[in-house]
Structures are given as structure tokens and as C-alpha cells.
C-alpha positions in Angstrom: 36.7 -104.2 -160.9 38.6 -104.3 -157.6 39.4 -107.7 -156.1 41.0 -108.6 -152.7 44.3 -110.4 -153.0 44.6 -113.7 -151.1 47.9 -114.9 -152.4 50.6 -112.5 -153.9 49.6 -111.5 -157.4 52.0 -110.0 -160.0 49.9 -107.7 -162.3 51.1 -104.9 -164.6 54.6 -105.2 -163.2 53.5 -104.7 -159.6 53.3 -107.3 -156.9 50.3 -107.1 -154.6 50.5 -109.0 -151.3 47.6 -110.7 -149.4 45.3 -108.1 -147.8 45.7 -105.7 -150.7 43.5 -105.2 -153.8 44.1 -105.3 -157.5 42.0 -103.8 -160.3 41.3 -106.3 -163.0 38.8 -107.0 -165.8 36.4 -109.9 -165.3 38.3 -111.9 -167.9 41.7 -111.3 -166.1 40.1 -112.1 -162.7 38.4 -115.4 -163.6 41.5 -117.7 -163.6 42.9 -116.0 -160.5 39.6 -116.5 -158.6 39.5 -120.2 -159.6 43.2 -120.5 -158.5 42.5 -118.9 -155.1 44.8 -116.0 -155.7 42.1 -113.4 -155.4 38.7 -113.3 -153.8 35.4 -112.1 -155.0 35.2 -108.6 -156.3 34.9 -105.7 -153.8 31.7 -103.8 -154.5 33.3 -100.4 -154.6 36.6 -98.8 -153.6 35.2 -97.8 -150.2 34.5 -101.4 -149.3 38.2 -102.2 -148.8 39.5 -103.2 -145.4 40.2 -100.5 -142.9 43.8 -99.6 -142.5 44.1 -100.6 -138.9 43.2 -104.2 -139.7 46.4 -106.2 -139.4 45.0 -109.5 -140.7 46.1 -111.3 -143.7 42.9 -110.8 -145.6 41.9 -114.4 -145.4 40.3 -114.4 -141.9 36.6 -114.5 -141.7 35.0 -111.2 -140.9 32.8 -110.6 -137.8 29.2 -109.6 -138.5 27.2 -109.6 -141.7 29.1 -109.2 -145.0 27.9 -108.8 -148.6 30.8 -110.8 -150.0 30.6 -114.6 -150.0 33.6 -116.6 -148.6 36.4 -116.9 -151.1 36.8 -120.1 -153.1 39.9 -120.8 -151.1 38.0 -120.5 -147.8 35.2 -122.7 -149.1 37.6 -125.4 -150.2 39.4 -125.3 -146.8 36.0 -125.8 -145.2 35.1 -128.6 -147.6 38.3 -130.5 -146.9 37.2 -130.6 -143.2 34.0 -132.3 -144.3 35.7 -135.2 -146.2 35.8 -138.4 -144.2 39.5 -139.2 -143.7 38.6 -142.9 -143.2 37.6 -143.1 -146.9 41.0 -143.5 -148.4 39.6 -143.6 -152.0 38.9 -139.9 -151.6 42.6 -139.1 -151.2 45.6 -139.1 -153.4 48.7 -141.3 -152.8 50.3 -138.2 -151.3 47.5 -137.9 -148.7 45.8 -134.9 -150.2 42.0 -135.0 -150.9 41.2 -135.6 -154.5 39.8 -132.5 -156.3 36.7 -134.6 -157.3 36.1 -135.4 -153.6 36.2 -131.7 -152.8 33.9 -130.8 -155.7 31.4 -133.4 -154.3 31.0 -131.5 -151.0 27.9 -129.4 -150.6 28.7 -125.7 -151.2 31.4 -126.3 -153.8 29.8 -125.1 -157.0 32.9 -124.4 -159.0 35.7 -126.5 -160.5 38.6 -127.1 -158.0 42.0 -127.0 -159.6 45.0 -128.9 -158.2 46.7 -125.6 -157.4 43.6 -124.4 -155.4 43.4 -127.8 -153.7 47.1 -127.6 -152.8 46.8 -124.1 -151.3 43.7 -125.1 -149.4 45.3 -128.3 -148.1 48.3 -126.3 -146.8 46.1 -123.9 -145.0 43.9 -126.7 -143.7 46.9 -128.5 -142.2 48.2 -125.3 -140.6 44.7 -124.8 -139.0 44.7 -128.3 -137.7 48.2 -127.9 -136.2 47.1 -125.0 -134.0 
């Protein structure tokens, strides 16, 4: 199956940067999806992004789409829903706890520390703009 790359992936000796795609089996893709490295599978080869698109592959698309938001995007959104005043939901380093993210409506998958860290970095960048 073809999957969109969200964070650089090294597979079969080739590095694929964000915005590209990688062909993986379901078993190979599962941990990479959970880790936020790749998004949900592309339905077919013609569903890939058009060449003139200069985005990073992580921006939301305009208009209807068949693909759900990536787990990374969903975690970033969930972080924004966590009440910053509830300090028990955050680690000593100030990051939201993975359990707090998993409790947000719309998160129906386990959130790893690596996925949380990537989402937290992206969330902070978005807040700085």
C-alpha cells in the first residue's frame, strides 16, 4: 500500500522526505503510523498530491477528502483541547501526558511518547505564529 510520508522515513535503503510516499505492507506501516512518521494509506497511486503543491504534506487540504486527518494532526488538535491550568495533565517538562491526550475525544489510538513529542513541537510552532 502507498502511504504519505509526514516525517522522513528510511525504507529499503532510500530516504523519503515529508510530502513523498512510501510503499509498505500493512505490518510495516503500523508502527510508523502510530509514531506519526506516515499518514493513512493513499487509496491508489493517482491519489497522490499534485506536483505543483509545495506544501510539506502536513497541511490540511481544502475541500472534501476521503482520508482522515493523520494521527499526528489529530494529536496536535487534541493538545489544543487540554486545559493548561490542569497541571496534573502535564509532565514536569511541561508536555501534555500521553494519557491526557488519549482522553481527548477523537483520539482512538494509543499515543506514544515519540508521537506526543512530535505533536508538541508542531503545536508550539503553531502557537508561536
